Every structure is written in structure tokens, then in C-alpha cells.
mmCIF entry with sequence, helices, sheets and N, C-alpha, C, O atoms, coordinates in Angstrom:
data_MODEL
# 
_entry.id   MODEL 
# 
_entity.id                         1 
_entity.type                       polymer 
_entity.pdbx_number_of_molecules   1 
# 
_entity_poly.entity_id                      1 
_entity_poly.type                           'polypeptide(L)' 
_entity_poly.nstd_linkage                   no 
_entity_poly.nstd_monomer                   no 
_entity_poly.pdbx_seq_one_letter_code       MIDKFLVILIIGITLFIMGYSTYKTFNRGTKCSKCRYNSKKKT 
_entity_poly.pdbx_seq_one_letter_code_can   MIDKFLVILIIGITLFIMGYSTYKTFNRGTKCSKCRYNSKKKT 
_entity_poly.pdbx_strand_id                 A 
# 
loop_
_entity_poly_seq.entity_id 
_entity_poly_seq.num 
_entity_poly_seq.mon_id 
_entity_poly_seq.hetero 
1 1  MET n 
1 2  ILE n 
1 3  ASP n 
1 4  LYS n 
1 5  PHE n 
1 6  LEU n 
1 7  VAL n 
1 8  ILE n 
1 9  LEU n 
1 10 ILE n 
1 11 ILE n 
1 12 GLY n 
1 13 ILE n 
1 14 THR n 
1 15 LEU n 
1 16 PHE n 
1 17 ILE n 
1 18 MET n 
1 19 GLY n 
1 20 TYR n 
1 21 SER n 
1 22 THR n 
1 23 TYR n 
1 24 LYS n 
1 25 THR n 
1 26 PHE n 
1 27 ASN n 
1 28 ARG n 
1 29 GLY n 
1 30 THR n 
1 31 LYS n 
1 32 CYS n 
1 33 SER n 
1 34 LYS n 
1 35 CYS n 
1 36 ARG n 
1 37 TYR n 
1 38 ASN n 
1 39 SER n 
1 40 LYS n 
1 41 LYS n 
1 42 LYS n 
1 43 THR n 
# 
_struct_asym.id          A 
_struct_asym.entity_id   1 
# 
loop_
_struct_conf.conf_type_id 
_struct_conf.id 
_struct_conf.pdbx_PDB_helix_id 
_struct_conf.beg_label_comp_id 
_struct_conf.beg_label_asym_id 
_struct_conf.beg_label_seq_id 
_struct_conf.pdbx_beg_PDB_ins_code 
_struct_conf.end_label_comp_id 
_struct_conf.end_label_asym_id 
_struct_conf.end_label_seq_id 
_struct_conf.pdbx_end_PDB_ins_code 
_struct_conf.beg_auth_comp_id 
_struct_conf.beg_auth_asym_id 
_struct_conf.beg_auth_seq_id 
_struct_conf.end_auth_comp_id 
_struct_conf.end_auth_asym_id 
_struct_conf.end_auth_seq_id 
_struct_conf.pdbx_PDB_helix_class 
_struct_conf.details 
_struct_conf.pdbx_PDB_helix_length 
HELX_P HELX_P1 AA1 ILE A 2  ? GLY A 29 ? ILE A 2  GLY A 29 1 ? 28 
HELX_P HELX_P2 AA2 SER A 33 ? LYS A 42 ? SER A 33 LYS A 42 1 ? 10 
# 
_struct_conf_type.id          HELX_P 
_struct_conf_type.criteria    ? 
_struct_conf_type.reference   ? 
# 
loop_
_atom_site.group_PDB 
_atom_site.id 
_atom_site.type_symbol 
_atom_site.label_atom_id 
_atom_site.label_alt_id 
_atom_site.label_comp_id 
_atom_site.label_asym_id 
_atom_site.label_entity_id 
_atom_site.label_seq_id 
_atom_site.pdbx_PDB_ins_code 
_atom_site.Cartn_x 
_atom_site.Cartn_y 
_atom_site.Cartn_z 
_atom_site.occupancy 
_atom_site.B_iso_or_equiv 
_atom_site.pdbx_formal_charge 
_atom_site.auth_seq_id 
_atom_site.auth_comp_id 
_atom_site.auth_asym_id 
_atom_site.auth_atom_id 
_atom_site.pdbx_PDB_model_num 
ATOM 1   N N  . MET A 1 1  ? 11.491 -125.157 -205.630 1.00 0.00 ? 1  MET A N  1 
ATOM 2   C CA . MET A 1 1  ? 12.935 -124.955 -205.390 1.00 0.00 ? 1  MET A CA 1 
ATOM 3   C C  . MET A 1 1  ? 13.719 -126.242 -205.383 1.00 0.00 ? 1  MET A C  1 
ATOM 4   O O  . MET A 1 1  ? 14.766 -126.309 -206.026 1.00 0.00 ? 1  MET A O  1 
ATOM 5   N N  . ILE A 1 2  ? 13.276 -127.250 -204.703 1.00 0.00 ? 2  ILE A N  1 
ATOM 6   C CA . ILE A 1 2  ? 13.989 -128.540 -204.738 1.00 0.00 ? 2  ILE A CA 1 
ATOM 7   C C  . ILE A 1 2  ? 13.982 -129.135 -206.087 1.00 0.00 ? 2  ILE A C  1 
ATOM 8   O O  . ILE A 1 2  ? 14.991 -129.662 -206.557 1.00 0.00 ? 2  ILE A O  1 
ATOM 9   N N  . ASP A 1 3  ? 12.814 -129.057 -206.745 1.00 0.00 ? 3  ASP A N  1 
ATOM 10  C CA . ASP A 1 3  ? 12.665 -129.709 -208.041 1.00 0.00 ? 3  ASP A CA 1 
ATOM 11  C C  . ASP A 1 3  ? 13.657 -129.114 -209.107 1.00 0.00 ? 3  ASP A C  1 
ATOM 12  O O  . ASP A 1 3  ? 14.287 -129.823 -209.892 1.00 0.00 ? 3  ASP A O  1 
ATOM 13  N N  . LYS A 1 4  ? 13.733 -127.742 -209.058 1.00 0.00 ? 4  LYS A N  1 
ATOM 14  C CA . LYS A 1 4  ? 14.661 -127.034 -209.919 1.00 0.00 ? 4  LYS A CA 1 
ATOM 15  C C  . LYS A 1 4  ? 16.069 -127.472 -209.709 1.00 0.00 ? 4  LYS A C  1 
ATOM 16  O O  . LYS A 1 4  ? 16.801 -127.729 -210.665 1.00 0.00 ? 4  LYS A O  1 
ATOM 17  N N  . PHE A 1 5  ? 16.460 -127.560 -208.459 1.00 0.00 ? 5  PHE A N  1 
ATOM 18  C CA . PHE A 1 5  ? 17.747 -128.073 -207.978 1.00 0.00 ? 5  PHE A CA 1 
ATOM 19  C C  . PHE A 1 5  ? 18.096 -129.392 -208.486 1.00 0.00 ? 5  PHE A C  1 
ATOM 20  O O  . PHE A 1 5  ? 19.195 -129.625 -208.987 1.00 0.00 ? 5  PHE A O  1 
ATOM 21  N N  . LEU A 1 6  ? 17.143 -130.282 -208.359 1.00 0.00 ? 6  LEU A N  1 
ATOM 22  C CA . LEU A 1 6  ? 17.287 -131.638 -208.885 1.00 0.00 ? 6  LEU A CA 1 
ATOM 23  C C  . LEU A 1 6  ? 17.513 -131.731 -210.374 1.00 0.00 ? 6  LEU A C  1 
ATOM 24  O O  . LEU A 1 6  ? 18.352 -132.499 -210.846 1.00 0.00 ? 6  LEU A O  1 
ATOM 25  N N  . VAL A 1 7  ? 16.743 -130.929 -211.118 1.00 0.00 ? 7  VAL A N  1 
ATOM 26  C CA . VAL A 1 7  ? 16.904 -130.900 -212.610 1.00 0.00 ? 7  VAL A CA 1 
ATOM 27  C C  . VAL A 1 7  ? 18.291 -130.402 -212.974 1.00 0.00 ? 7  VAL A C  1 
ATOM 28  O O  . VAL A 1 7  ? 18.955 -130.985 -213.830 1.00 0.00 ? 7  VAL A O  1 
ATOM 29  N N  . ILE A 1 8  ? 18.744 -129.305 -212.317 1.00 0.00 ? 8  ILE A N  1 
ATOM 30  C CA . ILE A 1 8  ? 20.033 -128.726 -212.585 1.00 0.00 ? 8  ILE A CA 1 
ATOM 31  C C  . ILE A 1 8  ? 21.073 -129.781 -212.290 1.00 0.00 ? 8  ILE A C  1 
ATOM 32  O O  . ILE A 1 8  ? 22.017 -129.966 -213.059 1.00 0.00 ? 8  ILE A O  1 
ATOM 33  N N  . LEU A 1 9  ? 20.905 -130.470 -211.183 1.00 0.00 ? 9  LEU A N  1 
ATOM 34  C CA . LEU A 1 9  ? 21.969 -131.474 -210.733 1.00 0.00 ? 9  LEU A CA 1 
ATOM 35  C C  . LEU A 1 9  ? 22.017 -132.660 -211.738 1.00 0.00 ? 9  LEU A C  1 
ATOM 36  O O  . LEU A 1 9  ? 23.104 -133.155 -212.036 1.00 0.00 ? 9  LEU A O  1 
ATOM 37  N N  . ILE A 1 10 ? 20.846 -133.125 -212.265 1.00 0.00 ? 10 ILE A N  1 
ATOM 38  C CA . ILE A 1 10 ? 20.770 -134.249 -213.188 1.00 0.00 ? 10 ILE A CA 1 
ATOM 39  C C  . ILE A 1 10 ? 21.444 -133.741 -214.470 1.00 0.00 ? 10 ILE A C  1 
ATOM 40  O O  . ILE A 1 10 ? 22.267 -134.467 -215.026 1.00 0.00 ? 10 ILE A O  1 
ATOM 41  N N  . ILE A 1 11 ? 21.150 -132.576 -214.951 1.00 0.00 ? 11 ILE A N  1 
ATOM 42  C CA . ILE A 1 11 ? 21.764 -132.024 -216.203 1.00 0.00 ? 11 ILE A CA 1 
ATOM 43  C C  . ILE A 1 11 ? 23.254 -131.977 -216.035 1.00 0.00 ? 11 ILE A C  1 
ATOM 44  O O  . ILE A 1 11 ? 24.009 -132.434 -216.893 1.00 0.00 ? 11 ILE A O  1 
ATOM 45  N N  . GLY A 1 12 ? 23.677 -131.412 -214.903 1.00 0.00 ? 12 GLY A N  1 
ATOM 46  C CA . GLY A 1 12 ? 25.117 -131.274 -214.599 1.00 0.00 ? 12 GLY A CA 1 
ATOM 47  C C  . GLY A 1 12 ? 25.802 -132.619 -214.651 1.00 0.00 ? 12 GLY A C  1 
ATOM 48  O O  . GLY A 1 12 ? 26.840 -132.756 -215.299 1.00 0.00 ? 12 GLY A O  1 
ATOM 49  N N  . ILE A 1 13 ? 25.235 -133.638 -213.972 1.00 0.00 ? 13 ILE A N  1 
ATOM 50  C CA . ILE A 1 13 ? 25.847 -134.980 -213.951 1.00 0.00 ? 13 ILE A CA 1 
ATOM 51  C C  . ILE A 1 13 ? 25.947 -135.567 -215.293 1.00 0.00 ? 13 ILE A C  1 
ATOM 52  O O  . ILE A 1 13 ? 26.958 -136.172 -215.649 1.00 0.00 ? 13 ILE A O  1 
ATOM 53  N N  . THR A 1 14 ? 24.806 -135.383 -216.129 1.00 0.00 ? 14 THR A N  1 
ATOM 54  C CA . THR A 1 14 ? 24.800 -135.965 -217.533 1.00 0.00 ? 14 THR A CA 1 
ATOM 55  C C  . THR A 1 14 ? 25.893 -135.271 -218.342 1.00 0.00 ? 14 THR A C  1 
ATOM 56  O O  . THR A 1 14 ? 26.633 -135.952 -219.051 1.00 0.00 ? 14 THR A O  1 
ATOM 57  N N  . LEU A 1 15 ? 26.024 -133.956 -218.269 1.00 0.00 ? 15 LEU A N  1 
ATOM 58  C CA . LEU A 1 15 ? 27.001 -133.268 -219.068 1.00 0.00 ? 15 LEU A CA 1 
ATOM 59  C C  . LEU A 1 15 ? 28.394 -133.721 -218.623 1.00 0.00 ? 15 LEU A C  1 
ATOM 60  O O  . LEU A 1 15 ? 29.280 -133.904 -219.458 1.00 0.00 ? 15 LEU A O  1 
ATOM 61  N N  . PHE A 1 16 ? 28.589 -133.897 -217.352 1.00 0.00 ? 16 PHE A N  1 
ATOM 62  C CA . PHE A 1 16 ? 29.939 -134.370 -216.791 1.00 0.00 ? 16 PHE A CA 1 
ATOM 63  C C  . PHE A 1 16 ? 30.280 -135.738 -217.292 1.00 0.00 ? 16 PHE A C  1 
ATOM 64  O O  . PHE A 1 16 ? 31.431 -135.996 -217.645 1.00 0.00 ? 16 PHE A O  1 
ATOM 65  N N  . ILE A 1 17 ? 29.321 -136.620 -217.336 1.00 0.00 ? 17 ILE A N  1 
ATOM 66  C CA . ILE A 1 17 ? 29.564 -138.001 -217.790 1.00 0.00 ? 17 ILE A CA 1 
ATOM 67  C C  . ILE A 1 17 ? 29.848 -137.965 -219.284 1.00 0.00 ? 17 ILE A C  1 
ATOM 68  O O  . ILE A 1 17 ? 30.768 -138.639 -219.746 1.00 0.00 ? 17 ILE A O  1 
ATOM 69  N N  . MET A 1 18 ? 29.064 -137.179 -220.068 1.00 0.00 ? 18 MET A N  1 
ATOM 70  C CA . MET A 1 18 ? 29.341 -137.042 -221.520 1.00 0.00 ? 18 MET A CA 1 
ATOM 71  C C  . MET A 1 18 ? 30.708 -136.500 -221.799 1.00 0.00 ? 18 MET A C  1 
ATOM 72  O O  . MET A 1 18 ? 31.412 -136.981 -222.687 1.00 0.00 ? 18 MET A O  1 
ATOM 73  N N  . GLY A 1 19 ? 31.098 -135.470 -221.021 1.00 0.00 ? 19 GLY A N  1 
ATOM 74  C CA . GLY A 1 19 ? 32.391 -134.824 -221.175 1.00 0.00 ? 19 GLY A CA 1 
ATOM 75  C C  . GLY A 1 19 ? 33.541 -135.823 -220.834 1.00 0.00 ? 19 GLY A C  1 
ATOM 76  O O  . GLY A 1 19 ? 34.539 -135.931 -221.547 1.00 0.00 ? 19 GLY A O  1 
ATOM 77  N N  . TYR A 1 20 ? 33.341 -136.515 -219.744 1.00 0.00 ? 20 TYR A N  1 
ATOM 78  C CA . TYR A 1 20 ? 34.293 -137.514 -219.253 1.00 0.00 ? 20 TYR A CA 1 
ATOM 79  C C  . TYR A 1 20 ? 34.552 -138.595 -220.294 1.00 0.00 ? 20 TYR A C  1 
ATOM 80  O O  . TYR A 1 20 ? 35.701 -138.889 -220.624 1.00 0.00 ? 20 TYR A O  1 
ATOM 81  N N  . SER A 1 21 ? 33.454 -139.193 -220.816 1.00 0.00 ? 21 SER A N  1 
ATOM 82  C CA . SER A 1 21 ? 33.646 -140.227 -221.806 1.00 0.00 ? 21 SER A CA 1 
ATOM 83  C C  . SER A 1 21 ? 34.308 -139.741 -223.036 1.00 0.00 ? 21 SER A C  1 
ATOM 84  O O  . SER A 1 21 ? 35.153 -140.440 -223.595 1.00 0.00 ? 21 SER A O  1 
ATOM 85  N N  . THR A 1 22 ? 33.943 -138.496 -223.516 1.00 0.00 ? 22 THR A N  1 
ATOM 86  C CA . THR A 1 22 ? 34.542 -137.865 -224.662 1.00 0.00 ? 22 THR A CA 1 
ATOM 87  C C  . THR A 1 22 ? 36.114 -137.712 -224.346 1.00 0.00 ? 22 THR A C  1 
ATOM 88  O O  . THR A 1 22 ? 36.968 -138.044 -225.168 1.00 0.00 ? 22 THR A O  1 
ATOM 89  N N  . TYR A 1 23 ? 36.397 -137.213 -223.155 1.00 0.00 ? 23 TYR A N  1 
ATOM 90  C CA . TYR A 1 23 ? 37.872 -137.071 -222.815 1.00 0.00 ? 23 TYR A CA 1 
ATOM 91  C C  . TYR A 1 23 ? 38.556 -138.390 -222.812 1.00 0.00 ? 23 TYR A C  1 
ATOM 92  O O  . TYR A 1 23 ? 39.684 -138.514 -223.290 1.00 0.00 ? 23 TYR A O  1 
ATOM 93  N N  . LYS A 1 24 ? 37.905 -139.371 -222.288 1.00 0.00 ? 24 LYS A N  1 
ATOM 94  C CA . LYS A 1 24 ? 38.493 -140.814 -222.278 1.00 0.00 ? 24 LYS A CA 1 
ATOM 95  C C  . LYS A 1 24 ? 38.806 -141.296 -223.634 1.00 0.00 ? 24 LYS A C  1 
ATOM 96  O O  . LYS A 1 24 ? 39.902 -141.809 -223.861 1.00 0.00 ? 24 LYS A O  1 
ATOM 97  N N  . THR A 1 25 ? 37.865 -141.158 -224.593 1.00 0.00 ? 25 THR A N  1 
ATOM 98  C CA . THR A 1 25 ? 38.093 -141.679 -225.958 1.00 0.00 ? 25 THR A CA 1 
ATOM 99  C C  . THR A 1 25 ? 39.161 -140.859 -226.591 1.00 0.00 ? 25 THR A C  1 
ATOM 100 O O  . THR A 1 25 ? 39.970 -141.408 -227.339 1.00 0.00 ? 25 THR A O  1 
ATOM 101 N N  . PHE A 1 26 ? 39.223 -139.548 -226.338 1.00 0.00 ? 26 PHE A N  1 
ATOM 102 C CA . PHE A 1 26 ? 40.252 -138.690 -226.898 1.00 0.00 ? 26 PHE A CA 1 
ATOM 103 C C  . PHE A 1 26 ? 41.658 -139.112 -226.357 1.00 0.00 ? 26 PHE A C  1 
ATOM 104 O O  . PHE A 1 26 ? 42.641 -139.100 -227.098 1.00 0.00 ? 26 PHE A O  1 
ATOM 105 N N  . ASN A 1 27 ? 41.722 -139.461 -225.125 1.00 0.00 ? 27 ASN A N  1 
ATOM 106 C CA . ASN A 1 27 ? 42.971 -139.924 -224.534 1.00 0.00 ? 27 ASN A CA 1 
ATOM 107 C C  . ASN A 1 27 ? 43.396 -141.276 -225.208 1.00 0.00 ? 27 ASN A C  1 
ATOM 108 O O  . ASN A 1 27 ? 44.568 -141.513 -225.502 1.00 0.00 ? 27 ASN A O  1 
ATOM 109 N N  . ARG A 1 28 ? 42.396 -142.111 -225.422 1.00 0.00 ? 28 ARG A N  1 
ATOM 110 C CA . ARG A 1 28 ? 42.701 -143.445 -226.072 1.00 0.00 ? 28 ARG A CA 1 
ATOM 111 C C  . ARG A 1 28 ? 43.186 -143.177 -227.568 1.00 0.00 ? 28 ARG A C  1 
ATOM 112 O O  . ARG A 1 28 ? 43.947 -143.982 -228.106 1.00 0.00 ? 28 ARG A O  1 
ATOM 113 N N  . GLY A 1 29 ? 42.752 -142.076 -228.210 1.00 0.00 ? 29 GLY A N  1 
ATOM 114 C CA . GLY A 1 29 ? 43.117 -141.783 -229.542 1.00 0.00 ? 29 GLY A CA 1 
ATOM 115 C C  . GLY A 1 29 ? 44.603 -141.429 -229.655 1.00 0.00 ? 29 GLY A C  1 
ATOM 116 O O  . GLY A 1 29 ? 45.172 -141.585 -230.735 1.00 0.00 ? 29 GLY A O  1 
ATOM 117 N N  . THR A 1 30 ? 45.236 -140.972 -228.617 1.00 0.00 ? 30 THR A N  1 
ATOM 118 C CA . THR A 1 30 ? 46.638 -140.546 -228.568 1.00 0.00 ? 30 THR A CA 1 
ATOM 119 C C  . THR A 1 30 ? 47.501 -141.874 -228.647 1.00 0.00 ? 30 THR A C  1 
ATOM 120 O O  . THR A 1 30 ? 47.343 -142.782 -227.831 1.00 0.00 ? 30 THR A O  1 
ATOM 121 N N  . LYS A 1 31 ? 48.394 -141.929 -229.648 1.00 0.00 ? 31 LYS A N  1 
ATOM 122 C CA . LYS A 1 31 ? 49.220 -143.171 -229.816 1.00 0.00 ? 31 LYS A CA 1 
ATOM 123 C C  . LYS A 1 31 ? 50.292 -143.307 -228.801 1.00 0.00 ? 31 LYS A C  1 
ATOM 124 O O  . LYS A 1 31 ? 50.597 -144.402 -228.329 1.00 0.00 ? 31 LYS A O  1 
ATOM 125 N N  . CYS A 1 32 ? 50.901 -142.122 -228.446 1.00 0.00 ? 32 CYS A N  1 
ATOM 126 C CA . CYS A 1 32 ? 52.079 -142.165 -227.591 1.00 0.00 ? 32 CYS A CA 1 
ATOM 127 C C  . CYS A 1 32 ? 51.616 -142.396 -226.129 1.00 0.00 ? 32 CYS A C  1 
ATOM 128 O O  . CYS A 1 32 ? 50.942 -141.558 -225.530 1.00 0.00 ? 32 CYS A O  1 
ATOM 129 N N  . SER A 1 33 ? 52.007 -143.562 -225.588 1.00 0.00 ? 33 SER A N  1 
ATOM 130 C CA . SER A 1 33 ? 51.719 -143.934 -224.230 1.00 0.00 ? 33 SER A CA 1 
ATOM 131 C C  . SER A 1 33 ? 52.425 -143.035 -223.221 1.00 0.00 ? 33 SER A C  1 
ATOM 132 O O  . SER A 1 33 ? 51.911 -142.738 -222.143 1.00 0.00 ? 33 SER A O  1 
ATOM 133 N N  . LYS A 1 34 ? 53.645 -142.610 -223.622 1.00 0.00 ? 34 LYS A N  1 
ATOM 134 C CA . LYS A 1 34 ? 54.499 -141.750 -222.691 1.00 0.00 ? 34 LYS A CA 1 
ATOM 135 C C  . LYS A 1 34 ? 53.689 -140.387 -222.497 1.00 0.00 ? 34 LYS A C  1 
ATOM 136 O O  . LYS A 1 34 ? 53.618 -139.862 -221.386 1.00 0.00 ? 34 LYS A O  1 
ATOM 137 N N  . CYS A 1 35 ? 53.115 -139.867 -223.562 1.00 0.00 ? 35 CYS A N  1 
ATOM 138 C CA . CYS A 1 35 ? 52.433 -138.639 -223.440 1.00 0.00 ? 35 CYS A CA 1 
ATOM 139 C C  . CYS A 1 35 ? 51.241 -138.760 -222.457 1.00 0.00 ? 35 CYS A C  1 
ATOM 140 O O  . CYS A 1 35 ? 50.939 -137.880 -221.650 1.00 0.00 ? 35 CYS A O  1 
ATOM 141 N N  . ARG A 1 36 ? 50.615 -139.906 -222.604 1.00 0.00 ? 36 ARG A N  1 
ATOM 142 C CA . ARG A 1 36 ? 49.448 -140.161 -221.712 1.00 0.00 ? 36 ARG A CA 1 
ATOM 143 C C  . ARG A 1 36 ? 49.911 -140.261 -220.258 1.00 0.00 ? 36 ARG A C  1 
ATOM 144 O O  . ARG A 1 36 ? 49.233 -139.804 -219.338 1.00 0.00 ? 36 ARG A O  1 
ATOM 145 N N  . TYR A 1 37 ? 51.084 -140.871 -220.076 1.00 0.00 ? 37 TYR A N  1 
ATOM 146 C CA . TYR A 1 37 ? 51.555 -140.964 -218.707 1.00 0.00 ? 37 TYR A CA 1 
ATOM 147 C C  . TYR A 1 37 ? 51.968 -139.612 -218.152 1.00 0.00 ? 37 TYR A C  1 
ATOM 148 O O  . TYR A 1 37 ? 51.782 -139.345 -216.965 1.00 0.00 ? 37 TYR A O  1 
ATOM 149 N N  . ASN A 1 38 ? 52.511 -138.779 -218.978 1.00 0.00 ? 38 ASN A N  1 
ATOM 150 C CA . ASN A 1 38 ? 52.953 -137.461 -218.520 1.00 0.00 ? 38 ASN A CA 1 
ATOM 151 C C  . ASN A 1 38 ? 51.720 -136.653 -218.214 1.00 0.00 ? 38 ASN A C  1 
ATOM 152 O O  . ASN A 1 38 ? 51.743 -135.910 -217.232 1.00 0.00 ? 38 ASN A O  1 
ATOM 153 N N  . SER A 1 39 ? 50.645 -136.733 -218.969 1.00 0.00 ? 39 SER A N  1 
ATOM 154 C CA . SER A 1 39 ? 49.467 -135.968 -218.701 1.00 0.00 ? 39 SER A CA 1 
ATOM 155 C C  . SER A 1 39 ? 48.797 -136.402 -217.406 1.00 0.00 ? 39 SER A C  1 
ATOM 156 O O  . SER A 1 39 ? 48.209 -135.598 -216.683 1.00 0.00 ? 39 SER A O  1 
ATOM 157 N N  . LYS A 1 40 ? 48.907 -137.733 -217.131 1.00 0.00 ? 40 LYS A N  1 
ATOM 158 C CA . LYS A 1 40 ? 48.341 -138.242 -215.815 1.00 0.00 ? 40 LYS A CA 1 
ATOM 159 C C  . LYS A 1 40 ? 49.199 -137.735 -214.734 1.00 0.00 ? 40 LYS A C  1 
ATOM 160 O O  . LYS A 1 40 ? 48.647 -137.418 -213.681 1.00 0.00 ? 40 LYS A O  1 
ATOM 161 N N  . LYS A 1 41 ? 50.461 -137.616 -214.847 1.00 0.00 ? 41 LYS A N  1 
ATOM 162 C CA . LYS A 1 41 ? 51.387 -137.142 -213.792 1.00 0.00 ? 41 LYS A CA 1 
ATOM 163 C C  . LYS A 1 41 ? 51.081 -135.687 -213.410 1.00 0.00 ? 41 LYS A C  1 
ATOM 164 O O  . LYS A 1 41 ? 51.111 -135.335 -212.231 1.00 0.00 ? 41 LYS A O  1 
ATOM 165 N N  . LYS A 1 42 ? 50.789 -134.853 -214.400 1.00 0.00 ? 42 LYS A N  1 
ATOM 166 C CA . LYS A 1 42 ? 50.484 -133.462 -214.186 1.00 0.00 ? 42 LYS A CA 1 
ATOM 167 C C  . LYS A 1 42 ? 49.311 -133.293 -213.261 1.00 0.00 ? 42 LYS A C  1 
ATOM 168 O O  . LYS A 1 42 ? 49.371 -132.521 -212.304 1.00 0.00 ? 42 LYS A O  1 
ATOM 169 N N  . THR A 1 43 ? 48.211 -134.033 -213.547 1.00 0.00 ? 43 THR A N  1 
ATOM 170 C CA . THR A 1 43 ? 46.932 -133.832 -212.804 1.00 0.00 ? 43 THR A CA 1 
ATOM 171 C C  . THR A 1 43 ? 47.092 -134.486 -211.409 1.00 0.00 ? 43 THR A C  1 
ATOM 172 O O  . THR A 1 43 ? 46.164 -134.453 -210.601 1.00 0.00 ? 43 THR A O  1 
# 
């Protein structure tokens, strides 16, 4: 039980890190800094 939970946790963290880095690079790709500021304000 514990081993399965650990594997799921590790996979989840890895996917989260991958998704977060992709999101960051996508944000960097946007040229308009104002748009980035507005998106930060919403969250």
C-alpha cells in the first residue's frame, strides 16, 4: 500500500514539475509584459 502511494506521489510531482516548467516557458514566450502582469493579477 505504502509503496504504491509513494510511486503515485513521485509520478504526480514529476508531472507537476514538467507542467510548471512548460507553463513558465510559455509565459516567457508572450511578448506583452502587460498581459503577463494581468494574468498574474487574476490568480
